[in-house]
C-alpha positions as CSV (number, residue, x, y, z in Angstrom):
1,M,58.2,29.4,230.0
2,K,56.1,30.7,232.9
3,E,54.9,27.2,233.6
4,L,58.5,25.9,233.9
5,I,59.4,28.8,236.2
6,R,56.3,28.2,238.3
7,C,57.2,24.6,238.7
8,G,60.9,25.4,239.4
9,G,59.7,27.7,242.2
10,L,57.9,24.7,243.8
11,G,61.2,23.0,244.6
12,T,62.0,21.7,248.1
13,S,64.3,23.6,250.5
14,A,65.3,23.5,254.2
15,H,63.2,25.9,256.2
16,N,61.4,26.7,252.9
17,H,64.2,29.3,252.2
18,Q,64.0,28.9,248.4
19,P,67.5,29.9,247.5
20,W,67.0,30.2,243.7
21,K,66.4,32.6,240.9
22,F,65.7,31.9,237.2
23,I,67.4,33.3,234.1
24,V,65.6,33.1,230.8
25,G,67.7,32.7,227.6
26,E,67.1,32.2,223.9
27,D,66.4,28.5,224.1
28,Y,67.2,27.7,227.7
29,L,66.3,28.3,231.3
30,E,68.9,28.6,234.1
31,V,68.5,28.0,237.8
32,A,70.9,30.1,239.8
33,L,71.8,30.5,243.5
34,A,70.2,33.5,245.2
35,S,72.8,34.5,247.8
36,E,70.4,36.5,249.8
37,H,68.4,33.4,250.8
38,L,70.9,31.2,252.6
39,L,71.2,29.5,256.0
40,P,74.8,30.3,257.1
41,Q,74.4,28.8,260.6
42,M,72.7,25.5,259.8
43,D,74.1,25.1,256.3
44,P,77.6,26.8,256.5
45,S,78.9,25.3,253.2
46,G,75.7,25.8,251.3
47,H,75.1,22.1,250.7
48,Q,71.4,22.4,251.5
49,A,71.1,25.4,249.2
50,Y,72.8,23.5,246.4
51,M,70.5,20.6,246.9
52,A,67.5,23.0,246.8
53,L,68.7,24.2,243.3
54,G,68.7,20.6,242.2
55,T,65.1,20.1,243.3
56,A,64.1,23.2,241.2
57,V,65.9,21.7,238.2
58,E,64.1,18.4,238.6
59,N,60.8,20.1,238.8
60,I,61.5,22.0,235.6
61,R,62.7,18.8,233.9
62,A,59.4,17.0,234.9
63,A,57.3,20.0,233.8
64,A,59.1,20.3,230.5
65,R,58.3,16.7,229.6
66,G,54.8,17.2,230.8
67,I,54.2,19.9,228.2
68,G,56.0,18.1,225.4
69,L,59.5,19.6,225.5
70,M,62.7,17.7,225.7
71,P,64.9,19.2,228.5
72,E,68.7,18.8,228.4
73,V,70.3,19.6,231.7
74,E,73.9,20.7,231.5
75,P,76.4,19.9,234.3
76,P,76.3,22.5,237.1
77,A,78.6,25.5,236.8
78,V,79.9,26.2,240.4
79,S,82.3,29.0,241.3
80,E,83.0,31.3,244.3
81,D,80.3,33.6,242.9
82,G,77.6,30.9,243.2
83,A,76.1,28.1,241.0
84,V,74.1,28.0,237.8
85,I,72.4,25.1,236.1
86,R,71.4,25.5,232.5
87,I,68.5,23.6,231.1
88,R,68.2,23.7,227.3
89,L,64.8,23.2,225.9
90,H,64.1,21.4,222.6
91,P,60.9,20.2,220.9
92,G,60.1,16.7,222.0
93,P,57.6,13.9,221.5
94,A,54.2,14.0,223.2
95,P,54.4,13.2,226.9
96,T,53.6,9.7,228.1
97,D,50.9,9.2,230.8
98,Q,53.7,8.7,233.4
99,E,55.4,12.0,232.4
100,K,52.0,13.8,232.7
101,S,51.5,12.2,236.1
102,L,55.0,13.4,237.2
103,H,54.2,17.0,236.0
104,Q,51.0,16.9,238.0
105,A,52.9,15.7,241.1
106,V,55.1,18.8,240.9
107,T,52.1,21.0,241.4
108,E,50.4,18.8,244.0
109,R,53.2,17.6,246.2
110,F,53.4,18.9,249.8
111,T,55.1,18.2,253.2
112,N,52.9,16.2,255.5
113,R,53.6,16.4,259.3
114,N,50.5,14.5,260.3
115,P,50.8,11.3,262.4
116,H,51.1,8.1,260.4
117,D,48.1,5.7,260.4
118,G,50.2,2.6,261.0
119,R,50.1,1.1,257.5
120,P,53.5,-0.1,256.4
121,V,55.1,1.0,253.1
122,E,54.8,-1.9,250.6
123,P,58.1,-3.6,249.4
124,E,57.2,-2.7,245.7
125,V,56.9,1.0,246.7
126,W,60.3,0.9,248.4
127,G,61.7,-0.6,245.2
128,D,60.2,2.1,243.0
129,L,61.6,4.8,245.3
130,E,65.1,3.2,245.2
131,E,64.9,3.0,241.5
132,A,64.2,6.7,241.3
133,L,67.3,7.5,243.2
134,R,69.7,5.1,241.4
135,P,70.6,7.4,238.4
136,F,71.7,10.1,240.8
137,G,74.1,8.1,243.0
138,I,71.9,8.4,246.1
139,K,71.7,5.5,248.6
140,M,68.5,5.0,250.6
141,H,68.7,3.7,254.2
142,V,65.3,2.6,255.5
143,V,64.4,2.0,259.2
144,S,61.0,0.4,259.7
145,S,61.4,-2.0,262.6
146,A,59.9,-1.0,266.0
147,N,63.3,-1.0,267.6
148,G,64.9,0.9,264.8
149,V,62.2,3.6,264.8
150,R,62.6,4.0,268.6
151,R,66.4,4.4,268.1
152,V,65.9,7.1,265.4
153,S,63.3,8.8,267.6
154,R,65.9,9.2,270.3
155,L,68.2,10.8,267.7
156,I,65.4,13.2,266.8
157,G,64.9,14.2,270.4
158,S,68.6,14.8,270.8
159,A,68.8,16.8,267.5
160,E,65.9,19.1,268.4
161,R,67.4,19.6,271.9
162,F,70.8,20.4,270.4
163,G,69.2,23.0,268.0
164,L,67.6,24.8,271.0
165,E,70.8,24.9,272.9
166,H,72.9,26.5,270.1
167,A,72.6,30.3,269.8
168,G,73.2,30.5,266.1
169,T,70.6,27.9,265.1
170,V,68.0,29.4,267.4
171,D,68.3,32.9,266.0
172,E,68.5,31.8,262.4
173,T,65.4,29.6,262.9
174,Y,63.6,32.6,264.4
175,D,64.4,34.6,261.2
176,W,62.6,32.0,259.1
177,L,59.6,31.4,261.3
178,R,56.4,33.0,260.1
179,F,54.3,33.6,263.2
180,S,51.2,35.2,261.6
181,D,49.1,34.4,258.5
182,Q,49.8,38.0,257.3
183,S,53.6,37.7,257.5
184,Y,53.5,34.4,255.7
185,A,51.2,35.7,253.0
186,E,53.5,38.7,252.4
187,K,56.8,36.8,252.4
188,G,55.7,33.5,250.9
189,D,58.7,31.6,252.4
190,G,59.9,30.2,255.7
191,L,58.1,28.0,258.2
192,W,54.5,29.0,258.8
193,M,53.4,28.1,262.3
194,R,50.1,26.7,261.0
195,T,51.8,24.1,258.8
196,M,53.7,23.0,261.9
197,G,50.4,22.4,263.7
198,F,50.4,25.5,265.9
199,G,47.5,27.9,266.2
200,P,47.6,31.7,266.6
201,A,47.9,31.7,270.4
202,V,51.0,29.4,270.4
203,A,52.4,31.4,267.5
204,L,52.1,34.6,269.4
205,A,53.8,33.1,272.5
206,A,56.6,31.7,270.3
207,K,57.2,35.0,268.6
208,F,58.0,36.5,272.1
209,V,60.0,33.5,273.4
210,F,61.9,32.2,270.4
211,K,65.0,34.4,270.7
212,W,68.3,33.2,272.1
213,N,68.4,35.6,275.0
214,R,65.0,34.2,276.2
215,I,65.4,30.5,275.1
216,R,68.7,30.4,277.0
217,L,67.0,31.2,280.2
218,L,64.2,28.8,279.5
219,N,66.7,26.1,278.8
220,L,68.1,26.5,282.4
221,A,64.6,25.5,283.5
222,G,64.6,22.4,281.2
223,F,62.8,23.7,278.2
224,S,65.1,22.2,275.6
225,R,65.0,18.8,277.4
226,V,61.2,18.8,277.5
227,Y,60.9,19.9,273.9
228,G,63.3,17.1,272.9
229,L,61.2,14.5,274.7
230,R,58.1,15.8,273.0
231,S,59.8,15.5,269.6
232,R,61.0,12.0,270.5
233,R,57.5,10.9,271.4
234,T,56.1,12.3,268.1
235,A,58.8,10.7,266.1
236,S,58.3,7.3,267.7
237,K,54.8,7.1,266.0
238,S,56.3,7.1,262.6
239,A,55.9,4.2,260.2
240,S,59.4,4.4,258.8
241,W,62.4,6.6,258.7
242,V,64.6,7.2,255.6
243,L,68.0,8.6,255.3
244,L,69.4,9.5,251.9
245,T,73.2,9.7,251.6
246,V,75.8,10.5,248.9
247,E,79.5,10.0,248.4
248,D,80.1,13.1,246.3
249,S,79.8,15.9,248.8
250,S,81.0,18.6,246.4
251,P,78.6,21.5,245.5
252,A,78.0,20.0,242.1
253,G,77.4,16.7,243.7
254,F,74.8,18.1,246.0
255,I,73.0,19.8,243.1
256,V,72.7,16.5,241.3
257,A,71.6,14.8,244.5
258,G,68.9,17.5,244.9
259,E,67.6,16.4,241.5
260,G,67.4,12.8,242.7
261,Y,65.8,13.8,246.0
262,Q,63.1,15.7,244.2
263,R,62.4,12.8,241.9
264,F,62.1,10.6,245.0
265,L,59.5,13.1,246.5
266,L,57.5,13.2,243.3
267,R,57.4,9.4,243.1
268,A,56.4,9.2,246.8
269,H,53.6,11.6,246.1
270,E,52.4,9.4,243.3
271,H,52.2,6.6,245.8
272,N,50.2,8.8,248.3
273,L,53.0,8.7,250.8
274,A,53.3,11.3,253.6
275,I,56.8,12.8,253.7
276,H,58.1,15.0,256.5
277,P,61.8,16.0,256.0
278,M,63.7,16.6,259.3
279,T,66.4,19.2,258.8
280,Y,67.8,19.0,262.3
281,L,68.6,15.3,262.1
282,V,71.4,16.0,259.5
283,M,72.1,19.5,260.7
284,V,74.1,18.3,263.7
285,C,76.3,16.1,261.5
286,I,76.8,19.0,259.0
287,M,77.8,21.5,261.7
288,L,80.2,19.0,263.3
289,A,81.9,18.3,259.9
290,E,82.0,22.0,258.7
291,R,81.7,24.3,261.6
292,P,83.0,22.6,264.8
293,D,84.5,26.0,265.8
294,C,80.9,27.4,266.4
295,M,80.3,24.8,269.2
296,T,81.4,24.7,272.8
297,K,83.5,21.7,273.9
298,S,80.4,20.1,275.4
299,Q,78.4,20.6,272.2
300,R,81.2,19.1,270.1
301,R,81.3,16.0,272.3
302,R,77.5,15.6,272.1
303,A,77.7,16.1,268.3
304,E,80.4,13.5,267.9
305,A,78.3,11.0,269.9
306,F,75.3,11.9,267.9
307,D,77.1,11.4,264.6
308,R,78.3,7.9,265.7
309,E,74.8,6.9,266.8
310,M,73.2,8.2,263.6
311,R,75.6,6.3,261.4
312,A,75.0,3.1,263.4
313,G,71.2,3.6,263.5
314,F,70.9,4.0,259.8
315,G,73.8,1.7,258.8
316,M,75.9,4.4,257.1
317,E,79.4,3.7,256.0
318,D,82.2,6.2,256.7
319,R,82.4,7.4,253.1
320,E,78.7,8.4,253.0
321,Y,77.6,11.9,253.6
322,P,74.1,12.5,255.0
323,L,71.8,14.3,252.5
324,I,68.4,14.4,254.2
325,A,66.3,12.4,256.7
326,M,62.6,12.1,256.7
327,R,59.5,10.4,258.2
328,I,57.7,8.4,255.6
329,G,54.4,6.5,255.8
330,Y,50.6,7.0,255.2
331,A,48.7,9.9,256.7
332,P,45.7,12.1,256.0
333,P,46.6,15.3,254.1
334,P,47.3,18.5,256.2
335,V,44.8,21.3,256.5
336,F,47.4,24.0,255.8
337,L,49.9,23.8,252.9
338,A,53.2,25.7,252.5
339,R,53.4,28.5,250.0
340,R,56.2,29.9,247.7
341,R,57.3,33.4,247.1
342,K,57.2,34.9,243.6
343,P,60.3,33.6,241.8
344,V,62.7,36.3,240.7
345,V,63.4,36.1,236.9
346,E,66.2,37.7,234.9
347,Y,66.5,37.8,231.2
348,A,69.7,37.0,229.5
349,P,70.9,39.8,227.2
350,A,70.3,37.8,224.0
351,A,67.0,36.4,225.0
352,S,64.3,37.1,222.4
353,V,61.2,37.7,224.4
354,S,58.2,39.3,222.7
355,P,57.5,42.9,223.8
356,E,54.1,41.9,225.4
357,D,55.9,39.2,227.5
358,R,59.0,41.1,228.4
359,P,58.8,43.4,231.5
360,T,59.9,47.0,231.4
361,A,62.5,46.2,234.0
362,V,65.3,43.6,233.8
363,L,63.9,41.8,236.9
364,E,60.4,40.4,236.9
365,E,58.5,38.6,239.5
366,V,56.3,35.9,238.0
367,G,53.3,35.0,240.2
368,V,52.9,31.3,241.2
């Protein structure tokens, strides 16, 4: 069971906020929403959190097959109190080589922000990734042409600038930035400055500057514009951009979509692809759809223009809802890798856990 929990805790989440906890039952494992780890400004309806739960579920499914169990994932149970996904565990046949490979990918996968080396992604690889998404009702929009990449790069610059000019997103991002190695080691979540390519000196300066009352003043001098241009130049060097979309934007739909998204990431890792999810690219559209009241009139107009341009740039239809956007290509592996906090585990009242395995308290933190 600890291996399944360890792999579930290696799921994917925006800002690495890891909004999950695990409940051990008699013959099942549940993934539940941890309400204390949410992003109310950038993810007001919790869709990114629901998707993160799905990524944990998919990791558990892959790990279960990798050790010879047959997982049965029940439909998500969503209520005002949160969300729970139960995974029943049955004895199963020996895992195939492909299932073992997918289990290994769970433990080895990482986000890669390094520049792409220029090699295009092969058509058969795109086909395999699209096949991984099909059972989950996810549509993949690929932009690989030079003009298309430049167009998306402009969107990236606009999105990053928008984020720096919105008080709520600035302060919420600050809460999830880990400026020192020590704070990251202690918390095991959030965005470590080293994984984003910034050394200790830049991290120290960012810790002082990256609060709204200071960013607002810097923006008057053009900081957000300059940062947006920097992001645009970096994005323009990408081999390809991918946008994943869904039509079912309900909480349960996003949980299932998260399962498909994680399978996509695991398959991409098997193909040695470098993946860099870009939260801000869909954040603007989500905030426009769900929290337009938190924007000024000027910000709403910009967000509406951004939404139109993004839909046109990726060829989205009106009924599609953006799930996640990412850079994708080939690149050398990063020096610093993201970590995970110790997953919180609860035991269901009827769970029969041997005395030597059951903790003295109801809650246990299982090291990863």
